[in-house]
C-alpha positions in Angstrom: 11.2 59.1 20.6 8.0 57.0 20.2 6.7 55.3 23.3 5.9 51.6 22.8 2.8 50.7 24.6 3.0 46.9 24.3 5.2 44.0 23.0 4.5 42.9 19.4 5.7 39.3 19.9 6.6 37.6 16.6 6.0 39.8 13.7 4.5 38.0 10.7 3.2 39.1 7.3 0.7 37.5 4.9 2.2 36.4 1.6 0.1 38.9 -0.4 1.2 41.8 1.8 4.8 40.8 1.6 4.5 40.5 -2.2 3.3 44.1 -2.5 5.4 45.8 0.2 8.1 43.4 1.3 8.3 42.9 5.0 9.4 45.4 7.6 10.3 48.5 5.6 8.7 51.7 4.3 5.0 51.9 4.7 4.6 48.6 6.7 7.3 49.6 9.2 5.6 53.0 9.6 2.3 51.3 10.3 3.8 48.8 12.8 5.4 51.7 14.7 2.1 53.6 14.8 0.3 50.5 16.0 2.8 49.8 18.8 2.6 53.4 20.0 -1.2 53.2 20.3 -2.0 55.2 17.1 -4.8 52.9 15.8 -5.1 54.6 12.4 -8.4 54.5 10.7 -10.5 52.2 13.0 -13.9 53.5 14.1 -14.0 55.2 17.5 -15.5 52.1 19.2 -12.7 49.9 18.0 -10.1 52.5 19.2 -11.8 52.4 22.6 -11.8 48.6 22.6 -8.0 48.7 21.8 -7.4 51.0 24.8 -9.3 48.7 27.1 -7.4 45.7 25.6 -4.1 47.3 26.5 -5.0 46.7 30.2 -7.0 43.5 30.0 -5.0 41.6 27.4 -7.4 41.6 24.5 -6.6 41.7 20.8 -5.4 44.9 19.2 -6.4 46.0 15.7 -5.2 48.9 13.7 -6.0 50.0 10.1 -3.9 52.2 7.8 -4.2 53.3 4.2 -1.4 54.1 1.9 -1.3 56.8 -0.8 -3.0 54.6 -3.4 -5.9 53.7 -1.1 -4.6 50.2 -0.2 -5.7 49.3 3.4 -3.6 47.2 5.7 -4.4 45.9 9.1 -2.0 45.2 12.0 -3.3 42.8 14.5 -1.7 41.9 17.8 -3.0 38.8 19.6 -4.3 39.1 23.2 -1.4 37.2 24.6 1.0 39.5 22.7 2.8 36.5 21.2 2.2 37.5 17.5 1.5 40.6 15.5 0.2 40.0 11.9 0.3 42.5 9.0 -2.3 41.7 6.4 -4.8 43.0 3.9 -8.4 42.9 5.2 -9.3 40.3 2.5 -6.6 38.0 4.0 -8.4 37.9 7.3 
């Protein structure tokens, strides 16, 4: 059982990410689960540390994951935990 560290709020996807992966299935679902459990993926150590601080102080949370073909997706949860967005870095 995976421990969920925070609420995701509304889960949204950019059009380009949904066109490649669909919405909440497969790789994207796996990434969202990792994000919500506090596994920040491939972010630099300073960003992982900032995420840990943000769990307590209500800041934004950012995770980065890479699929088998090298495509990177980001999962970002807003500080108020109202929305989590799945997107490609170039969509930001």
